[in-house]
N, C-alpha and C positions, 0 to 999 in steps of 0.2 A: 718407578724402578721395578723391574721384574724380580719376583721372589723364586727361590729354589724350592721345589716341592718337597725335597727330602729333609728340609730344615723346618723344625717346629719350635714354637715357643715352649720353654720348659718351666713348669711351675714347681717351686720347692714346697713340699708338703711336710707334714709332721709324722708321716709313716716311717716305720723302721724297716731296714733290710732284713729279709728272712735268713740271709746267709751269715751276716756278721752281727745281727741284732742291734745295729747302730742306726742312727737316723740316716735316711737315704742321702747319698752324696753323688751328684752327677748321675741320677737314676736313669735306667733304661728299662724297657718293658719287653719281656720275652713273648713269643707268639702264644704261649699258654696263658698270658695275661698277668703273670707275676712280675713285680717290680724289684730290681736289685741295684745295688751300687755298681757303677760301671767297673770298678776294680775287682769287685767280687765275682762278676761274670766273665770279665776279660782280664787275666793276669797281665801286669805291666810288660812282661817279656813278650807277650803275644799281641799287644794292641796294634791294630793297623796291619798285622802281618799274619792273620790266621790263614793256614793252608786250606786250599780248596778241598771240600768234602769232609772237613773235621767235624766229628760228632760232639755236640755240646749237650750237657745234661742240666736240666732245671733243678736246682738244689731242693726245691719244694716237692715237685711232682715227679722228679727223676725221669722226665719225658725226654727222649732222644729226638733231636731235630737236625735235619740236614741243612747246613748253612747255604749251600748252593741252590737248594730248592726252596728258598725263602724260609729256611728253618730259623735263622736269626736275622730279623730286620729290625734292629733296635730303634725304638722311637725315643729321641732325646728328651729328657725330662730335667734339664738343668735349671739353674736359678731363674727367677722371673725376669723376663726381658732379654734373656740370652738365648743364643742358638748354638747348635753343635754341628760340626762337619759330619756328614753322613758316612764319608769314607774312613775318616780317622777318629771320629768321636771327640775331637778336640773342639774347644770353644772357637767361635768365629771372631777374629779381630781385624781382618783385612777385606778389601774389596778390589777386584780386578776390573778396571774401567774398560779394557778391551773386550773381555768376554761377559762383562756385567755379572760376575759370579762372586759369591761369598767365599772367603778362603780362611783356613786355619793356618797355624804355623807350618805344619807339614806341607800343606798345599802351596803356601807362599814360597817355600824352598824347592818345590818340585820343578821339573823341567818345563812343564806346560805353561808356566807363567813367568819364567825367568826374564824374558824380553818384553813383558807387558808392563803397563803402568799400574802399579799396585800401591794403594795407600791405606792408612788406617781407616776403619769403618766410619768413625765420627768425622774425620777429615774429609773423606770421600763424599760424605752426604751433604757437606756444607754447600758446595756449588749448586747442587740440585735444590736444596732448601732456599738458597738465595734466588735462584731462577723462579722457583714456585712463588716466593714472596713477591718478587718483582712482577710476575704475571698476575698474581692476586691483586697487587696494588693497581696495575694497569686495568684489570677487569673491574675492580672496584671504582676506579676513576671513570671508566666508560659507563658503568652502571649509574653512577651519580650524575654524569652528564646527561644520560638518557632520561633519568628521573627529572632533572632540572628542565630539560627540553619538554618533557611531557607536562610538567606543571605549568610552564610558560604557555604552551599551546592550549592546554585546557583552560587557562585563564583567558587567553585570547578568544577561544570559542565561547566561553561563558560571557565575556564582554559583548561579543557579537550577538549572542542569544538575548542578552539583556537589552541591547540596542533594538533588536527586532521587536521584543516585547514592548519596549517604550514606544516604538514607532506604531505598533498595532494600536496601543492605547491612544496615541496622538491622532491616528486616522479615525478611530471610533469617536473620539471627542470632537474632532473637526466636523465630521459628517453629522453627528448629533446636533452640534450647534447650528450647522447649516440647515438641517431639517427643522429645528426649532424656529430658526429665523424665518424660513420659508412658510412654516405653519402660521407664525405670527403675522407675517405680511399677508398671507392668504386670509386670515381672520379679519384683519383690518380692512382689506379690500372688499371682502364680502359684507362687512358691516356698512361700509360706505355705499355699496350697491343697494343694500336693504333700506338704508336711510333715504337714498335717492328714490327708491321704489315707493316708500311711504309718502314722500313729498309729491310724487306724481299722482298717486291715488287721492291724496288730500285735495290737490288742485283740480283733479278731475271731478271730485264730488262737488267742490265749490262751483265749478263751471256748469255742471249739469243742473245744480240747484238753481243757479241764476237763470239759466235758460228755461227751466221748468216754471219758475215764477212768472217770467215774462209771457210764456205761452198761456198760462192760466189767466193773467190779466187781459191779454188780447182776446182770449176766448170769452171772457165775461163781457168785454166791450162789444164783441160781435153779437152776442145774444141780446144785449141792450139795444143795439142798432136794429136788430131784426124785430124786436118788439116795437120800436118806434115806427118802423115801416108799416106795421099792422094797425096803427092808430087811425081814427077818423081824421079827415082833413082839418076839421075845426080844432081838434085837440093838438094835432101836429103843428098847425100854424100858430096856435096860441103859445106853444112852448118852443117855437122854432129857434129863437135866439139862444135859449138855454141849451137846446139839443145840439145846435151848431158848435157852441163852445165846448161842449163835452165830447163831441165827436171829432174835434180837430186831431189830426194824426200827429203822434209824438214819435220822434226818431229814436229807435232803440240802438244803443251802442253795444255791440256783441263783445264780451270780454275775451281776453287771450285764453286759448285752451291750456297752454303751459306758459308760465312766466319766463321772461328772457333770462332771468337769473338761474332758473332751473335748467333751461336749455344750455346755458354756459357750463354749468356744473356737469351736465350729462356729457357734453362734448369733451370736456377736459378729462373726465374719467375714461371715456371711450378711447381717447388717444393713448392714455397710459396702459390700458388693457390691450390695445391693439398690438403693441410692440412686445408684449410678454413672451409669446412663442419664440420670436426672434432672439430676444434676450436669453431665454433658456437654452435655445440651440447654440447660441454663441458661447454661453458659459460651459455647456456640455462639450463643445468642440475644443475650447481652450483647455478644459480640464483633461480631456483625452489627449490633446496635443502635449500638455505638460507631462502626463503620466506615461505616455507611450514613446516619448522622444528617447532614442537610444544613442544620440550623438556622444554623450558622455562616456558610454561604454565602448563605442566603436573606435577602432584604430585601423590604419592602413597596413596591410600585410606586406612586409618587405620581401618575403619569399616569392611573391607574385609580381612585383614591380618590374616594369620594363627598364632596360639599361638607359633609356633616355629620360627617366624620371628620378628626381631627387626627393627623398622623403625627409621630413623633419625628425629630430631626435625623439619627440614624443609621439610620432606616428599619426599626427593630426593634420598635417599639411603635405601637399605634393606640388612640385613645380617642374616645368619642362626645361631640359637642357639639350643643346645640340650635340655636345660631346658625350658619347656613350661611355657609361661607367663600366669598370671591370667588375662584374658581378658573377658569382658562380652560377652556371646554368643548372636548371632543374626542370622537371616536367611541368611544374605549375607556373613557371615564369613566362609572361608575355614577351615574345621576341620581335614581333614586327609592329604591333600596335602599342603606342605609349600609354599603356593602361595598368591599373592596379586594382586589386580587390580589397574590400574591407573585411574585417573579421570582428566578431564571430559571424558564421553563417546562420541561416534560419531554416527550420523545417516545420514551423507552426507559429501561430500567434500574429498579433498586430504589432508593427514596429514603425518607427518614424525617426528620421535623422535629417539634420539641416546642414546645408553646404553653402559656404560663401564662395562666390564666383568672381574671379579676376582674369580678364582676357587681355593678352598683349595685342599688338598690331597684327591683324590678320589671324589672330589666334582663335581657338575654339576649344570646347570641352564637351564631355559626355557625362551625364549623371543619371543613374538608374539602378537596375538590378540585373545580375547575370546568373545563369545556372552554373552549378559546380562543373558540369561536363563541357562548358563552353570551350571552344577551340583556342589554344594558347600559342600554337606554333604556326608559322607561315601566314598566308593571307587569311584574314579573319573577316567574316561577314557581320555587319551590324544590323541585325534584324531579330524580331521575336522568334522567327523560325530557327535562328541559330542560337537561341538561348540568351538574347539580350533584350531587355525591356527598358529603354532609356530614351532621353531626349538629347539631341545634339544642338548646342548653342554656339552661334558664331555671329560676327558682325555682318556677314553677308547673307546668311540664311539659317533658319532654325527648322528642325523637323523631328518627328518621332520615328523610332526604329520599328515601324510596322512593316508589313510586306504586302504591297510596295510602301515606300516611305510616305508619311503624312506631313505636308508642309504646315508649319505653325506660324500664323501671321502675328509675330511679336514685334511691336514697335521699338521696344527697348529690351536689352539683355538684362534680366533680373540680377541684382547684386547678391541675392540669396535665394536659394530654392530649397524646397522641402520634399523629401521622398517619403511616401506613406505606403507600406507594404502590408496587405492583409492576405496572409498565406492561404487560410481556409477558403476565403472568398475568391481567391485567384485574381487579386486586383493590385495594380501598382499605379499610384497616383503621384504626379509631379506637380507641385503647387508653387506659387509665389509665396515665399516665406513671410513677407511683410503683410500681404493682403489676404493670404490663404485662398486666392483665386486659382482655379485649376488651369494648368498649362496643357496637360494631357493625361489621360487615364487609360491604362492597358487592362484588358480583361482576358484572363487565360486560365490554365489549370496547371498547378505545380505538382510535380511527382518526386522531387528530390530536394537536396539542399540548394538554397540560393544565397547569393552574397551581394552586398553593396558593390556597385561597379562605378569606376571613375576613369576618366581619360582626359589628357590635356595635350594641346599642340602649340607650337611656336613659342619663342622666347618671350618671357614676361607673363605667361599664362600660369595660373596656379589655382588650386582648390583647397579649401580648408574646412574641416569638420568643425562645426560650431557646437560648443557644449551647451 
């Protein structure tokens, strides 16, 4: 509510009036600074009707002041909490709602406010106070709602942060256990190899010792025979029977270099070790497949879907329909090719999503990746040069959207395919989801955002993003 500058709060003090020597009553201040009772300075007969140019004298300093030249601009000093009319010096009791002005009794009866809505001050202020209280209550309620929302959202954020921290600890624990298990298996495998190595060395030593003993025995026999050959005929003939008996040849049975049991153990361990790299690669690929799969995050973008496509409510499946739907046109919607993009798009990283394929009679589908600036209106070319890296699957023929096309000799249409995008490497691989065997791999260089790309033809054909 605007205030009138000429009205001031008047404080009742204990000072006395210098004119009547009584306590100040409805005091006013002269320009010289002295305070007087209003009736002492303005006689009742002249209140509110002082002629212009009248000279008034301060009873204390006898100073003459011209009223028309701001000689007397009394400052109301009435009781605490009360205001006085600047024009008439009377207390304010009324308020004019039309002019938003405070009025005394004389102002109220004056012609300027006869036709206006005028009420008592306390009554006039009530609607304003009620509106202020109502506004205050509304603002308080809004503030409380915002505070409640803030608390709820902070609680949600804290819960998410707690979940993230728990997942971090879970990942650390899982990989620590995996590392410990791998280290334990590595230790056991190396121990078995060392034991096998020790067995081989022991059998080697035994084998060499046996051969060395036989070589020594044969060497002694050779020397003995050499000595007999040097004997005179009479001595040699005299001992011929004994010599022949001792020189009879004994067949030496050469022992096995390594026992058959040790050979079996070596081969068994060799088979187990031989598949380790493949097992590790398979585990690594499956882990990457599990961690990089974005199918759970991807949905089909209805803003881009052709009018011949029907999307499921959850945005995970799309099927073909001959009857064109009434959809609002937009620059991002495909109008001739029955295609749809997935979202979100990607500008970096490795991503993988899996798509279940179902083809109707003579139906076909396209699965792959498309650039953001791919043509959406009119005739659309399906090639990497046009910003589409995908494979086309049909009962009659399958090919990749290279330039020119690359025929794919597929004997059966896969029921599920996997698309692997490596943005930085510029690679798009389409795989058999069940066997992870490659169907086709594109190599390119990306410079903008790319999106999952899908298209289906003919009744009964549909694609579904698999979580």
